[in-house]
C-alpha positions in Angstrom: 17.5 -8.6 12.7 18.8 -5.6 10.6 18.2 -1.9 11.3 15.2 -0.4 9.6 14.9 3.2 8.4 13.2 5.3 11.0 10.0 7.2 10.0 6.3 6.7 9.1 5.4 5.0 5.8 2.0 5.0 4.2 0.8 1.8 2.6 -1.7 1.9 -0.3 -3.8 -0.9 -1.7 -5.2 0.3 -5.0 -8.6 -1.1 -6.1 -10.9 -0.1 -8.9 -13.6 1.3 -6.5 -11.6 2.0 -3.4 -8.1 2.6 -2.2 -7.1 1.2 1.2 -4.6 3.2 3.3 -2.5 2.1 6.2 0.5 3.7 8.1 3.4 2.5 10.1 4.6 3.7 13.4 7.7 5.8 13.4 9.9 2.8 14.3 8.6 0.8 11.4 7.4 -2.0 13.6 3.7 -2.1 13.1 1.2 -1.2 10.3 -2.3 0.1 11.3 -5.4 1.0 9.2 -6.0 4.7 8.3 -8.9 5.0 5.9 -10.6 3.9 2.7 -10.4 6.5 -0.1 -13.0 6.3 -2.9 -11.4 5.8 -6.3 -12.3 9.1 -7.8 -10.3 11.9 -9.5 -9.4 13.1 -6.0 -7.9 9.8 -4.8 -4.3 10.7 -5.7 -4.6 14.1 -4.0 -6.0 12.5 -0.9 -3.1 10.0 -0.7 -0.7 12.9 -0.9 -2.6 14.8 1.8 -2.6 11.8 4.1 1.1 11.4 3.6 1.6 15.0 4.5 -0.8 14.8 7.5 1.1 11.8 8.9 4.5 13.2 8.1 5.3 10.1 6.1 8.7 9.8 4.4 7.7 7.2 1.9 4.6 5.7 0.2 4.4 2.0 -0.4 1.9 0.9 -3.2 0.9 -2.7 -3.5 1.7 -4.3 -6.9 -0.9 -7.1 -7.6 0.7 -9.5 -9.9 -0.8 -12.9 -10.6 0.4 -16.0 -8.8 3.1 -16.6 -11.4 4.4 -13.0 -10.9 3.0 -11.7 -14.2 1.4 -8.4 -14.8 -2.4 -8.1 -15.2 -4.7 -5.2 -15.8 -4.7 -4.5 -12.0 -0.9 -4.5 -12.0 -0.8 -1.9 -14.8 -3.5 0.2 -12.9 -1.4 0.1 -9.7 1.8 1.1 -11.6 -0.1 4.0 -13.1 -1.6 5.1 -9.8 1.8 4.9 -8.1 3.4 7.0 -10.8 0.6 9.6 -10.4 1.2 9.7 -6.6 4.9 10.1 -7.2 4.3 12.9 -9.7 1.8 14.7 -7.4 3.9 14.6 -4.2 7.5 15.1 -3.1 7.8 11.7 -1.4 9.5 8.5 -2.7 7.0 5.9 -3.8 7.8 2.2 -3.9 5.9 -0.7 -5.6 5.8 -3.8 -3.4 4.6 -7.3 -4.4 1.2 -7.8 -2.7 0.0 -11.1 -4.0 -2.7 -12.5 -1.7 -2.9 -9.4 0.5 -6.7 -9.0 -0.2 -7.2 -12.7 0.3 -5.3 -12.5 3.6 -7.4 -9.4 4.6 -10.7 -11.2 3.9 -9.5 -14.2 5.9 -8.5 -12.0 8.9 -11.9 -10.2 8.8 -13.8 -13.4 8.6 -11.8 -14.9 11.5 -12.7 -11.8 13.6 -16.4 -12.6 12.9 -17.1 -9.8 10.4 -19.3 -10.6 7.4 -17.9 -9.9 4.0 -20.7 -7.5 3.2 -20.2 -5.5 6.4 -16.5 -5.5 5.9 -16.4 -4.2 2.3 -14.8 -0.8 3.1 -12.6 -2.3 5.9 -11.1 -5.0 3.7 -9.2 -2.3 1.6 -7.6 -0.9 4.8 -6.7 -4.3 6.1 -5.1 -5.2 2.7 -3.1 -2.0 3.0 -2.0 -3.1 6.5 -1.0 -6.5 5.2 1.1 -5.2 2.3 2.8 -2.5 4.4 3.5 -5.0 7.2 5.1 -7.3 4.6 7.2 -4.4 3.3 8.3 -3.5 6.9 9.2 -7.2 7.6 11.3 -7.5 4.4 13.2 -4.4 5.3 13.8 -5.7 8.9 15.2 -9.0 7.5 17.2 -7.6 4.6 18.2 -4.1 5.7 16.9 -2.9 2.2 13.6 -1.2 1.4 11.1 -3.6 -0.1 10.0 -3.4 -3.8 11.1 -1.1 -6.5 11.3 2.7 -6.6 8.8 4.6 -8.8 10.0 7.5 -10.9 7.4 10.3 -11.2 7.3 10.2 -15.0 7.3 6.4 -15.1 4.7 4.8 -17.3 3.1 1.4 -16.6 5.4 -1.5 -17.5 
């Protein structure tokens, strides 16, 4: 296993109604849920505040491509949100492939006995945990940060 950069990362799962947020431990071993942020005009500011509160050194935003790896409307929305977060804060932002993270989150909640309706706000946090854990695991295996860096002025691709 390769060394991983030390420090807390914030994982962000962007949805049209809600944004799930997770964080890693300082050693980059484990991702845990933080909160679900309503998708309002204040969502980007809240993400930046959470990153500051947790003293994160990086923000990882899920990039939901389709199963063939192609962009969709959700992909463009996530790129735009990530660029807004990068522009609003001082931290590096990375986009990480998150295909199936929401499906995995639903499966995990169902397996724990939670109904889909009761888990609506939790599923976004769990999806953020899944994508952040995947990013941590990629970095552990490869020694390189997962995904692609976002430039603050970057427009959606």
